[in-house]
PDB file of N, CA, C and O in Angstrom:
ATOM      1  N   MET A   1    -161.857  50.524  60.080  1.00  0.00           N
ATOM      2  CA  MET A   1    -162.862  51.104  59.220  1.00  0.00           C
ATOM      3  C   MET A   1    -164.233  50.598  59.652  1.00  0.00           C
ATOM      4  O   MET A   1    -164.397  49.438  60.031  1.00  0.00           O
ATOM      5  N   ASP A   2    -165.180  51.466  59.588  1.00  0.00           N
ATOM      6  CA  ASP A   2    -166.552  51.140  59.933  1.00  0.00           C
ATOM      7  C   ASP A   2    -167.161  50.262  58.830  1.00  0.00           C
ATOM      8  O   ASP A   2    -167.241  50.698  57.682  1.00  0.00           O
ATOM      9  N   PRO A   3    -167.593  49.032  59.155  1.00  0.00           N
ATOM     10  CA  PRO A   3    -168.160  48.142  58.130  1.00  0.00           C
ATOM     11  C   PRO A   3    -169.390  48.737  57.437  1.00  0.00           C
ATOM     12  O   PRO A   3    -169.594  48.504  56.246  1.00  0.00           O
ATOM     13  N   PHE A   4    -170.196  49.487  58.152  1.00  0.00           N
ATOM     14  CA  PHE A   4    -171.369  50.113  57.550  1.00  0.00           C
ATOM     15  C   PHE A   4    -170.945  51.120  56.485  1.00  0.00           C
ATOM     16  O   PHE A   4    -171.518  51.172  55.397  1.00  0.00           O
ATOM     17  N   HIS A   5    -169.937  51.914  56.814  1.00  0.00           N
ATOM     18  CA  HIS A   5    -169.441  52.916  55.871  1.00  0.00           C
ATOM     19  C   HIS A   5    -168.876  52.241  54.622  1.00  0.00           C
ATOM     20  O   HIS A   5    -169.134  52.688  53.504  1.00  0.00           O
ATOM     21  N   ALA A   6    -168.112  51.175  54.807  1.00  0.00           N
ATOM     22  CA  ALA A   6    -167.529  50.457  53.671  1.00  0.00           C
ATOM     23  C   ALA A   6    -168.629  49.887  52.778  1.00  0.00           C
ATOM     24  O   ALA A   6    -168.553  49.998  51.555  1.00  0.00           O
ATOM     25  N   CYS A   7    -169.626  49.292  53.368  1.00  0.00           N
ATOM     26  CA  CYS A   7    -170.736  48.706  52.607  1.00  0.00           C
ATOM     27  C   CYS A   7    -171.505  49.805  51.870  1.00  0.00           C
ATOM     28  O   CYS A   7    -171.869  49.636  50.706  1.00  0.00           O
ATOM     29  N   SER A   8    -171.746  50.903  52.533  1.00  0.00           N
ATOM     30  CA  SER A   8    -172.452  52.019  51.925  1.00  0.00           C
ATOM     31  C   SER A   8    -171.660  52.582  50.740  1.00  0.00           C
ATOM     32  O   SER A   8    -172.239  52.917  49.706  1.00  0.00           O
ATOM     33  N   SER A   9    -170.354  52.683  50.892  1.00  0.00           N
ATOM     34  CA  SER A   9    -169.512  53.193  49.809  1.00  0.00           C
ATOM     35  C   SER A   9    -169.571  52.280  48.589  1.00  0.00           C
ATOM     36  O   SER A   9    -169.666  52.756  47.458  1.00  0.00           O
ATOM     37  N   LEU A  10    -169.515  50.972  48.819  1.00  0.00           N
ATOM     38  CA  LEU A  10    -169.594  50.026  47.711  1.00  0.00           C
ATOM     39  C   LEU A  10    -170.945  50.106  47.010  1.00  0.00           C
ATOM     40  O   LEU A  10    -171.016  50.016  45.784  1.00  0.00           O
ATOM     41  N   LYS A  11    -172.003  50.272  47.771  1.00  0.00           N
ATOM     42  CA  LYS A  11    -173.330  50.405  47.175  1.00  0.00           C
ATOM     43  C   LYS A  11    -173.410  51.655  46.310  1.00  0.00           C
ATOM     44  O   LYS A  11    -173.997  51.628  45.228  1.00  0.00           O
ATOM     45  N   GLN A  12    -172.822  52.749  46.781  1.00  0.00           N
ATOM     46  CA  GLN A  12    -172.830  53.991  46.005  1.00  0.00           C
ATOM     47  C   GLN A  12    -172.022  53.841  44.718  1.00  0.00           C
ATOM     48  O   GLN A  12    -172.439  54.327  43.666  1.00  0.00           O
ATOM     49  N   LEU A  13    -170.870  53.173  44.792  1.00  0.00           N
ATOM     50  CA  LEU A  13    -170.078  52.937  43.592  1.00  0.00           C
ATOM     51  C   LEU A  13    -170.853  52.093  42.586  1.00  0.00           C
ATOM     52  O   LEU A  13    -170.806  52.359  41.385  1.00  0.00           O
ATOM     53  N   LYS A  14    -171.560  51.085  43.065  1.00  0.00           N
ATOM     54  CA  LYS A  14    -172.371  50.228  42.197  1.00  0.00           C
ATOM     55  C   LYS A  14    -173.485  51.039  41.538  1.00  0.00           C
ATOM     56  O   LYS A  14    -173.739  50.891  40.343  1.00  0.00           O
ATOM     57  N   THR A  15    -174.145  51.889  42.310  1.00  0.00           N
ATOM     58  CA  THR A  15    -175.208  52.725  41.763  1.00  0.00           C
ATOM     59  C   THR A  15    -174.657  53.658  40.688  1.00  0.00           C
ATOM     60  O   THR A  15    -175.255  53.803  39.622  1.00  0.00           O
ATOM     61  N   MET A  16    -173.521  54.287  40.967  1.00  0.00           N
ATOM     62  CA  MET A  16    -172.925  55.186  39.978  1.00  0.00           C
ATOM     63  C   MET A  16    -172.537  54.425  38.717  1.00  0.00           C
ATOM     64  O   MET A  16    -172.725  54.926  37.609  1.00  0.00           O
ATOM     65  N   TYR A  17    -171.998  53.219  38.876  1.00  0.00           N
ATOM     66  CA  TYR A  17    -171.638  52.411  37.713  1.00  0.00           C
ATOM     67  C   TYR A  17    -172.887  52.060  36.906  1.00  0.00           C
ATOM     68  O   TYR A  17    -172.912  52.223  35.686  1.00  0.00           O
ATOM     69  N   ASP A  18    -173.917  51.580  37.591  1.00  0.00           N
ATOM     70  CA  ASP A  18    -175.159  51.193  36.908  1.00  0.00           C
ATOM     71  C   ASP A  18    -175.782  52.352  36.146  1.00  0.00           C
ATOM     72  O   ASP A  18    -176.378  52.154  35.087  1.00  0.00           O
ATOM     73  N   GLU A  19    -175.646  53.554  36.678  1.00  0.00           N
ATOM     74  CA  GLU A  19    -176.239  54.740  36.057  1.00  0.00           C
ATOM     75  C   GLU A  19    -175.273  55.467  35.124  1.00  0.00           C
ATOM     76  O   GLU A  19    -175.619  56.497  34.547  1.00  0.00           O
ATOM     77  N   GLY A  20    -174.058  54.927  34.976  1.00  0.00           N
ATOM     78  CA  GLY A  20    -173.070  55.538  34.083  1.00  0.00           C
ATOM     79  C   GLY A  20    -172.566  56.877  34.557  1.00  0.00           C
ATOM     80  O   GLY A  20    -172.138  57.704  33.751  1.00  0.00           O
ATOM     81  N   GLN A  21    -172.610  57.104  35.860  1.00  0.00           N
ATOM     82  CA  GLN A  21    -172.183  58.390  36.412  1.00  0.00           C
ATOM     83  C   GLN A  21    -170.690  58.379  36.733  1.00  0.00           C
ATOM     84  O   GLN A  21    -170.177  57.454  37.363  1.00  0.00           O
ATOM     85  N   LEU A  22    -170.022  59.414  36.290  1.00  0.00           N
ATOM     86  CA  LEU A  22    -168.622  59.672  36.605  1.00  0.00           C
ATOM     87  C   LEU A  22    -167.655  58.603  36.113  1.00  0.00           C
ATOM     88  O   LEU A  22    -166.519  58.535  36.583  1.00  0.00           O
ATOM     89  N   THR A  23    -168.092  57.768  35.175  1.00  0.00           N
ATOM     90  CA  THR A  23    -167.138  56.838  34.580  1.00  0.00           C
ATOM     91  C   THR A  23    -166.186  57.662  33.730  1.00  0.00           C
ATOM     92  O   THR A  23    -166.595  58.630  33.089  1.00  0.00           O
ATOM     93  N   ASP A  24    -164.927  57.281  33.725  1.00  0.00           N
ATOM     94  CA  ASP A  24    -163.945  58.101  33.030  1.00  0.00           C
ATOM     95  C   ASP A  24    -163.026  57.311  32.112  1.00  0.00           C
ATOM     96  O   ASP A  24    -162.031  57.841  31.618  1.00  0.00           O
ATOM     97  N   ILE A  25    -163.354  56.054  31.886  1.00  0.00           N
ATOM     98  CA  ILE A  25    -162.555  55.244  30.974  1.00  0.00           C
ATOM     99  C   ILE A  25    -163.440  54.145  30.398  1.00  0.00           C
ATOM    100  O   ILE A  25    -164.364  53.667  31.055  1.00  0.00           O
ATOM    101  N   ILE A  26    -163.146  53.758  29.175  1.00  0.00           N
ATOM    102  CA  ILE A  26    -163.851  52.640  28.551  1.00  0.00           C
ATOM    103  C   ILE A  26    -162.833  51.540  28.297  1.00  0.00           C
ATOM    104  O   ILE A  26    -161.802  51.770  27.665  1.00  0.00           O
ATOM    105  N   VAL A  27    -163.126  50.350  28.791  1.00  0.00           N
ATOM    106  CA  VAL A  27    -162.266  49.190  28.597  1.00  0.00           C
ATOM    107  C   VAL A  27    -162.898  48.327  27.514  1.00  0.00           C
ATOM    108  O   VAL A  27    -164.081  47.992  27.580  1.00  0.00           O
ATOM    109  N   GLU A  28    -162.091  47.970  26.515  1.00  0.00           N
ATOM    110  CA  GLU A  28    -162.572  47.105  25.439  1.00  0.00           C
ATOM    111  C   GLU A  28    -161.933  45.735  25.588  1.00  0.00           C
ATOM    112  O   GLU A  28    -160.721  45.621  25.771  1.00  0.00           O
ATOM    113  N   VAL A  29    -162.754  44.700  25.510  1.00  0.00           N
ATOM    114  CA  VAL A  29    -162.277  43.328  25.629  1.00  0.00           C
ATOM    115  C   VAL A  29    -162.548  42.594  24.321  1.00  0.00           C
ATOM    116  O   VAL A  29    -162.974  43.203  23.340  1.00  0.00           O
ATOM    117  N   ASP A  30    -162.304  41.301  24.308  1.00  0.00           N
ATOM    118  CA  ASP A  30    -162.462  40.487  23.104  1.00  0.00           C
ATOM    119  C   ASP A  30    -163.748  40.798  22.355  1.00  0.00           C
ATOM    120  O   ASP A  30    -164.800  41.034  22.948  1.00  0.00           O
ATOM    121  N   HIS A  31    -163.632  40.792  21.052  1.00  0.00           N
ATOM    122  CA  HIS A  31    -164.772  40.943  20.145  1.00  0.00           C
ATOM    123  C   HIS A  31    -165.464  42.302  20.272  1.00  0.00           C
ATOM    124  O   HIS A  31    -166.651  42.421  19.969  1.00  0.00           O
ATOM    125  N   GLY A  32    -164.734  43.321  20.715  1.00  0.00           N
ATOM    126  CA  GLY A  32    -165.263  44.672  20.723  1.00  0.00           C
ATOM    127  C   GLY A  32    -166.243  45.008  21.839  1.00  0.00           C
ATOM    128  O   GLY A  32    -166.841  46.084  21.825  1.00  0.00           O
ATOM    129  N   LYS A  33    -166.417  44.119  22.795  1.00  0.00           N
ATOM    130  CA  LYS A  33    -167.312  44.423  23.924  1.00  0.00           C
ATOM    131  C   LYS A  33    -166.646  45.491  24.793  1.00  0.00           C
ATOM    132  O   LYS A  33    -165.456  45.397  25.096  1.00  0.00           O
ATOM    133  N   THR A  34    -167.416  46.503  25.192  1.00  0.00           N
ATOM    134  CA  THR A  34    -166.851  47.601  25.982  1.00  0.00           C
ATOM    135  C   THR A  34    -167.557  47.735  27.330  1.00  0.00           C
ATOM    136  O   THR A  34    -168.717  47.359  27.492  1.00  0.00           O
ATOM    137  N   PHE A  35    -166.818  48.282  28.283  1.00  0.00           N
ATOM    138  CA  PHE A  35    -167.322  48.540  29.631  1.00  0.00           C
ATOM    139  C   PHE A  35    -166.900  49.943  30.034  1.00  0.00           C
ATOM    140  O   PHE A  35    -165.719  50.278  29.952  1.00  0.00           O
ATOM    141  N   SER A  36    -167.842  50.764  30.466  1.00  0.00           N
ATOM    142  CA  SER A  36    -167.499  52.049  31.067  1.00  0.00           C
ATOM    143  C   SER A  36    -167.080  51.776  32.502  1.00  0.00           C
ATOM    144  O   SER A  36    -167.741  51.024  33.218  1.00  0.00           O
ATOM    145  N   CYS A  37    -165.988  52.383  32.915  1.00  0.00           N
ATOM    146  CA  CYS A  37    -165.423  52.076  34.238  1.00  0.00           C
ATOM    147  C   CYS A  37    -164.980  53.341  34.954  1.00  0.00           C
ATOM    148  O   CYS A  37    -164.862  54.412  34.360  1.00  0.00           O
ATOM    149  N   HIS A  38    -164.740  53.181  36.245  1.00  0.00           N
ATOM    150  CA  HIS A  38    -164.141  54.226  37.068  1.00  0.00           C
ATOM    151  C   HIS A  38    -162.649  53.906  37.195  1.00  0.00           C
ATOM    152  O   HIS A  38    -162.277  52.854  37.715  1.00  0.00           O
ATOM    153  N   ARG A  39    -161.817  54.800  36.725  1.00  0.00           N
ATOM    154  CA  ARG A  39    -160.364  54.595  36.750  1.00  0.00           C
ATOM    155  C   ARG A  39    -159.856  54.304  38.169  1.00  0.00           C
ATOM    156  O   ARG A  39    -159.010  53.430  38.353  1.00  0.00           O
ATOM    157  N   ASN A  40    -160.365  55.027  39.167  1.00  0.00           N
ATOM    158  CA  ASN A  40    -159.913  54.805  40.544  1.00  0.00           C
ATOM    159  C   ASN A  40    -160.253  53.414  41.053  1.00  0.00           C
ATOM    160  O   ASN A  40    -159.470  52.802  41.779  1.00  0.00           O
ATOM    161  N   VAL A  41    -161.427  52.914  40.671  1.00  0.00           N
ATOM    162  CA  VAL A  41    -161.820  51.571  41.106  1.00  0.00           C
ATOM    163  C   VAL A  41    -160.906  50.535  40.474  1.00  0.00           C
ATOM    164  O   VAL A  41    -160.433  49.625  41.154  1.00  0.00           O
ATOM    165  N   LEU A  42    -160.653  50.669  39.164  1.00  0.00           N
ATOM    166  CA  LEU A  42    -159.755  49.723  38.504  1.00  0.00           C
ATOM    167  C   LEU A  42    -158.363  49.745  39.126  1.00  0.00           C
ATOM    168  O   LEU A  42    -157.769  48.693  39.360  1.00  0.00           O
ATOM    169  N   ALA A  43    -157.845  50.939  39.392  1.00  0.00           N
ATOM    170  CA  ALA A  43    -156.512  51.054  39.986  1.00  0.00           C
ATOM    171  C   ALA A  43    -156.465  50.477  41.394  1.00  0.00           C
ATOM    172  O   ALA A  43    -155.446  49.921  41.805  1.00  0.00           O
ATOM    173  N   ALA A  44    -157.555  50.605  42.129  1.00  0.00           N
ATOM    174  CA  ALA A  44    -157.586  50.101  43.507  1.00  0.00           C
ATOM    175  C   ALA A  44    -157.588  48.574  43.567  1.00  0.00           C
ATOM    176  O   ALA A  44    -157.080  47.989  44.524  1.00  0.00           O
ATOM    177  N   ILE A  45    -158.160  47.926  42.546  1.00  0.00           N
ATOM    178  CA  ILE A  45    -158.273  46.466  42.615  1.00  0.00           C
ATOM    179  C   ILE A  45    -157.300  45.723  41.709  1.00  0.00           C
ATOM    180  O   ILE A  45    -157.230  44.495  41.761  1.00  0.00           O
ATOM    181  N   SER A  46    -156.542  46.450  40.872  1.00  0.00           N
ATOM    182  CA  SER A  46    -155.683  45.787  39.903  1.00  0.00           C
ATOM    183  C   SER A  46    -154.310  46.455  39.809  1.00  0.00           C
ATOM    184  O   SER A  46    -154.214  47.614  39.405  1.00  0.00           O
ATOM    185  N   PRO A  47    -153.249  45.736  40.178  1.00  0.00           N
ATOM    186  CA  PRO A  47    -151.904  46.296  40.017  1.00  0.00           C
ATOM    187  C   PRO A  47    -151.592  46.648  38.557  1.00  0.00           C
ATOM    188  O   PRO A  47    -150.879  47.615  38.290  1.00  0.00           O
ATOM    189  N   TYR A  48    -152.121  45.872  37.627  1.00  0.00           N
ATOM    190  CA  TYR A  48    -151.909  46.156  36.206  1.00  0.00           C
ATOM    191  C   TYR A  48    -152.457  47.537  35.850  1.00  0.00           C
ATOM    192  O   TYR A  48    -151.742  48.367  35.288  1.00  0.00           O
ATOM    193  N   PHE A  49    -153.732  47.781  36.180  1.00  0.00           N
ATOM    194  CA  PHE A  49    -154.326  49.066  35.843  1.00  0.00           C
ATOM    195  C   PHE A  49    -153.671  50.204  36.619  1.00  0.00           C
ATOM    196  O   PHE A  49    -153.539  51.308  36.090  1.00  0.00           O
ATOM    197  N   ARG A  50    -153.266  49.964  37.839  1.00  0.00           N
ATOM    198  CA  ARG A  50    -152.575  51.013  38.597  1.00  0.00           C
ATOM    199  C   ARG A  50    -151.317  51.452  37.854  1.00  0.00           C
ATOM    200  O   ARG A  50    -151.062  52.648  37.714  1.00  0.00           O
ATOM    201  N   CYS A  51    -150.531  50.487  37.379  1.00  0.00           N
ATOM    202  CA  CYS A  51    -149.316  50.821  36.622  1.00  0.00           C
ATOM    203  C   CYS A  51    -149.653  51.550  35.327  1.00  0.00           C
ATOM    204  O   CYS A  51    -149.006  52.539  34.982  1.00  0.00           O
ATOM    205  N   VAL A  52    -150.652  51.069  34.619  1.00  0.00           N
ATOM    206  CA  VAL A  52    -151.032  51.712  33.358  1.00  0.00           C
ATOM    207  C   VAL A  52    -151.417  53.166  33.592  1.00  0.00           C
ATOM    208  O   VAL A  52    -150.972  54.051  32.861  1.00  0.00           O
ATOM    209  N   PHE A  53    -152.239  53.418  34.603  1.00  0.00           N
ATOM    210  CA  PHE A  53    -152.721  54.774  34.836  1.00  0.00           C
ATOM    211  C   PHE A  53    -151.648  55.681  35.430  1.00  0.00           C
ATOM    212  O   PHE A  53    -151.578  56.860  35.082  1.00  0.00           O
ATOM    213  N   ILE A  54    -150.830  55.162  36.302  1.00  0.00           N
ATOM    214  CA  ILE A  54    -149.825  55.998  36.953  1.00  0.00           C
ATOM    215  C   ILE A  54    -148.592  56.196  36.066  1.00  0.00           C
ATOM    216  O   ILE A  54    -148.085  57.309  35.931  1.00  0.00           O
ATOM    217  N   LEU A  55    -148.124  55.110  35.469  1.00  0.00           N
ATOM    218  CA  LEU A  55    -146.901  55.175  34.676  1.00  0.00           C
ATOM    219  C   LEU A  55    -147.158  55.456  33.205  1.00  0.00           C
ATOM    220  O   LEU A  55    -146.252  55.872  32.484  1.00  0.00           O
ATOM    221  N   GLY A  56    -148.372  55.236  32.762  1.00  0.00           N
ATOM    222  CA  GLY A  56    -148.725  55.570  31.397  1.00  0.00           C
ATOM    223  C   GLY A  56    -148.299  54.570  30.345  1.00  0.00           C
ATOM    224  O   GLY A  56    -148.160  54.934  29.177  1.00  0.00           O
ATOM    225  N   PHE A  57    -148.089  53.323  30.722  1.00  0.00           N
ATOM    226  CA  PHE A  57    -147.767  52.335  29.695  1.00  0.00           C
ATOM    227  C   PHE A  57    -148.436  51.011  30.030  1.00  0.00           C
ATOM    228  O   PHE A  57    -148.919  50.799  31.143  1.00  0.00           O
ATOM    229  N   HIS A  58    -148.451  50.131  29.042  1.00  0.00           N
ATOM    230  CA  HIS A  58    -149.105  48.833  29.192  1.00  0.00           C
ATOM    231  C   HIS A  58    -148.082  47.753  29.523  1.00  0.00           C
ATOM    232  O   HIS A  58    -146.983  47.744  28.969  1.00  0.00           O
ATOM    233  N   LEU A  59    -148.437  46.858  30.411  1.00  0.00           N
ATOM    234  CA  LEU A  59    -147.605  45.712  30.747  1.00  0.00           C
ATOM    235  C   LEU A  59    -148.182  44.496  30.046  1.00  0.00           C
ATOM    236  O   LEU A  59    -149.346  44.154  30.254  1.00  0.00           O
ATOM    237  N   TYR A  60    -147.388  43.846  29.228  1.00  0.00           N
ATOM    238  CA  TYR A  60    -147.884  42.681  28.510  1.00  0.00           C
ATOM    239  C   TYR A  60    -147.218  41.436  29.020  1.00  0.00           C
ATOM    240  O   TYR A  60    -147.504  40.340  28.538  1.00  0.00           O
TER     241      TYR A  60
END
């Protein structure tokens, strides 16, 4: 993979996150704090979220 392309892609994802563009899920954590997120990004970096999104259930 081209390192420039990878870096550029990450910058674009960060920009979209900062601007709230194309987020498709809201994650709520302790005390009601919420984060708008990109489902694909969460699934790519977390086996837990990948299972939740693909299989449709929560692993506790």
